[in-house]
C-alpha positions, 0 to 999 in steps of 0.5 A, a space after each residue: 261715120 258722120 254723114 254730111 248731107 243736109 238731112 232738112 232738105 225737102 227729099 230728106 225732109 219728105 221721107 223720114 216725116 214721122 219717123 224717130 229718133 237722131 241717130 240713124 240720120 246723122 249717119 248709116 244706122 239701120 237697126 237704130 231706125 228700127 228701134 225707133 219705128 216699128 210697131 210690134 204685133 201679138 195679134 193673129 192672121 184674122 187681118 190679112 187680105 187675099 191675093 189681087 185680080 193682078 197677083 193672081 195673074 202674074 204669079 200666072 204667068 210665072 207657073 208657065 215658066 215653072 211648069 217647063 222648067 220641071 217638066 225638063 229640068 232645064 233653063 225655059 233660056 239663057 244668055 249666050 255670050 252677055 257676062 252679065 253685069 248690074 247694069 248688062 242688061 235691059 228692064 225686063 217685066 212679066 207683064 208691066 202694066 200689072 206689074 206693083 214691084 219689078 225688075 228682073 235679073 235679065 230682060 226675060 222672066 226666069 230668063 238665066 245670066 252668065 257668071 263667068 266671073 266666077 268661073 268659067 268652066 261650070 259654065 261651060 258645063 251648064 252649056 253641056 248639059 243642057 245643050 247648047 254651045 258658049 260663044 268662042 270669042 266669049 270663052 276666049 275673054 273668062 280663060 285667056 285673057 280676064 282672070 276668074 274667081 275659079 283660078 284664083 282659087 286653083 293657083 293657092 290649091 296644095 298638089 295634096 289638095 288638088 289631087 283630093 279634088 281630082 279623085 272626088 275625096 271632097 266635093 263642094 269646093 270653092 273654086 266653081 262658083 260665087 260665094 254663099 250665103 251672102 246677105 246685103 243689108 238691100 234696107 240701105 238703099 230705101 231708108 237712105 237713098 243712094 245718094 246718101 250711101 255714096 257720099 260715106 262711102 267718099 268720107 270713108 275714102 277721104 279719110 284714108 289719106 293721111 294713112 296712105 300719105 304716111 305709108 301706115 300699113 300701106 297693103 291694108 291701106 291701098 285695098 281698103 281705098 281701092 274697096 270703097 271705090 269699088 262700093 262706089 262704082 256699085 252704087 252708082 250702077 244700081 241708081 243706073 238700073 234702077 232708072 232703067 225702071 224709070 225710078 230715081 232711087 238717088 233720094 230716099 224712099 217716100 212712101 211703103 212702094 217705093 220702100 218695097 221698090 228700093 229695097 228689092 232694087 238693092 237686093 236684084 243689084 245682088 243677084 245679078 252680080 253675084 251667085 252665091 249658093 245662099 243669097 239671103 235677103 236679112 231682116 227686111 218684113 219689121 223694116 218694111 213695116 214701119 212705111 207700110 204702117 206710115 201709109 196706113 196713117 196717111 189713109 194712102 193704103 191698106 192692107 190689100 194694097 199692103 199684101 199685094 206689095 209684098 206678093 210682088 216681092 216674095 213674087 220676084 224672089 222666088 223668080 231667081 235663078 242662076 245656070 247650075 249643073 245638075 251636078 250641083 242642083 242635085 248636092 246643094 239643091 241650088 234651083 230655085 235658090 236659097 233666099 233666106 229672110 229673117 222674120 220675127 225676133 227679139 230686140 235687146 229691149 225684150 219686145 218682140 220684133 214679129 210685126 204685121 208685115 212677117 205676117 204677110 210674108 208667110 201669107 204669100 206661102 197660103 197663097 201660091 204654095 209652100 217654098 222650099 228655098 225661101 226660108 
């Protein structure tokens, strides 16, 4: 859908300075933007830079918590009575002055949030497994007052399904936890900014007015309008969350650091509000390389600084945690989570989608060691 925003405005003109193509400017089309602007790379890894002292210090701080997790086979900490949403927590940091990319799931590193909207039973089991008691009012709220995903799925199971589930014939059924593999297009926030995305949803909403008035496919129309309203609300919540960290993401990102940060805020909103079995990234490396290459040409970024941005971004991805039961982790290898990034590939025009940034992503594994769930 065409978006009626004046993209000649200085905010957009400055953010998109030097970028080629036109279709992606008037409608949401990240693929068109990438195809017009990315730089394929067919060389070797000799250009890569080592980690900065700030990166090393931050990672050692993170590893202190990970060592505790590994030694105790338990979370470092988790909430007891806060239902997580995009905006439920205040800003959290590892060591703020050192962080080039900021944002945590909760208000402290490796502290886990509660996702009760999927179901309260898994949370109760997790509390029991790790020796804590659930707040009684919190349990009452998500047992008697707020219907959860878990209750909704149970309501539609057949008697045979329930018997198979109870006997253990079937495991891994979609009733106790959020769904994966969830892959949002988090690049949109960096390329367009929240205001553009909100306006596009408003136009889609308004476009359904005639169908609503005529009663055409009324149930589907009402549902779609409600979902579009939810989209708009969630986008504005992402903007509110980013503001807690001091960023205005209503506008497009204007440089590489902002592009990484804006994209990460979008992903962070997803893992704050959903605990899917896999919370994947999609194809972000080639997209971000466009901003990095532009900053290189402008002389405002060098290779070590670019690697630092990616290091701090991937570091945050590697810190994502969900409160699971030990049984869940044993069955799904779910701690830490699966975070899938599509690196490389080939476009329809036959060009490789490998960029220098593809190498930077992989380089984080040589700097910090292999990460089994970053695939």
